[in-house]
C-alpha positions in Angstrom: -10.5 -11.2 7.9 -10.0 -7.6 9.0 -13.1 -5.2 10.3 -12.6 -1.8 9.0 -15.5 0.8 9.8 -15.9 3.2 6.8 -17.5 6.8 7.4 -19.6 7.8 3.8 -19.8 11.2 2.5 -23.7 11.3 4.0 -22.3 10.3 7.7 -23.8 6.6 6.9 -21.0 4.0 8.9 -20.4 0.7 6.8 -18.7 -2.1 8.7 -16.4 -4.2 6.0 -15.0 -7.3 7.0 -12.0 -6.8 4.4 -9.5 -9.2 3.1 -6.0 -9.8 5.0 -3.3 -7.6 2.6 -6.2 -6.0 0.6 -6.0 -2.4 0.6 -8.7 -0.5 2.0 -9.3 0.9 -1.3 -10.4 -2.6 -2.9 -12.4 -3.4 0.2 -14.1 -0.3 -0.2 -15.0 -1.2 -3.2 -15.9 -5.0 -3.5 -18.4 -3.9 -1.3 -20.0 -1.0 -2.7 -18.5 1.9 -0.2 -20.1 5.1 -1.0 -17.3 7.9 -1.4 -14.1 5.7 -2.9 -13.5 6.1 -6.6 -10.6 4.3 -7.4 -10.2 5.4 -10.8 -6.5 4.2 -11.5 -7.2 0.3 -9.5 -5.0 1.1 -6.9 -1.5 2.5 -8.4 -1.5 5.4 -6.8 -1.5 7.4 -10.2 -5.2 9.0 -9.3 -5.9 10.7 -5.3 -9.7 9.5 -6.1 -9.4 7.0 -2.9 -8.6 10.2 -0.8 -9.5 9.6 2.7 -9.0 10.5 6.6 -7.9 7.9 8.9 -8.6 8.8 12.2 -5.7 10.4 14.1 -5.3 8.4 17.1 -4.6 4.8 14.5 -1.9 6.9 12.5 0.8 4.5 14.2 -0.6 1.6 13.1 -0.4 2.0 9.5 3.3 3.3 7.9 3.7 6.9 6.9 2.9 7.5 3.4 5.7 7.3 0.9 6.6 10.1 -1.7 4.7 9.1 -4.2 1.7 9.3 -2.4 2.9 12.5 -0.5 3.1 13.8 -4.4 -0.8 12.7 -5.2 -1.9 13.6 -2.3 -1.2 17.4 -3.5 -3.7 16.6 -6.4 -6.8 15.4 -4.4 -9.7 17.4 -4.8 -11.5 17.4 -0.9 -9.4 19.3 1.9 -6.3 17.6 2.9 -5.8 17.2 6.1 -2.9 15.6 8.8 -4.7 12.2 8.5 -5.1 12.5 5.0 -3.8 9.3 2.7 -5.0 7.1 -0.2 -7.0 4.2 1.1 -4.9 2.2 -2.3 -1.5 2.8 -0.1 -2.8 1.1 2.9 -2.8 -2.9 3.3 -4.9 -4.4 5.9 -3.3 -6.3 8.7 -4.6 -8.0 11.9 -3.4 -4.7 13.7 -5.9 -2.7 11.9 -8.6 -3.5 13.0 -11.9 -1.6 14.0 -9.8 1.9 12.1 -12.4 4.5 11.0 -11.5 5.7 7.1 -13.8 9.0 7.1 -14.5 9.7 3.3 -14.1 13.2 1.7 -17.4 14.6 0.2 -16.1 15.0 -3.4 -12.8 12.7 -5.1 -11.2 13.6 -8.5 
């Protein structure tokens, strides 16, 4: 299990133990985190799991692949340098304590 901190659009912080190897999206959906929709089920085809990863931890996750970069261009919320799709980030022990901020809107 990997401890991930989700900051919901309301500002409420939820600390969740996510199964190793699950995506950040799967962890959020399975634990009722507000702010992640995940309409495509994690296939990088909808952009409804847009999130902001804390800047200091960007080096701890692989960079986005071309498909993710293309899908990020379609998200409803403002893009930031820390924007990622939660379905494309798999949990590992090295991500323990990662803070993921969810935008006010998805879709």
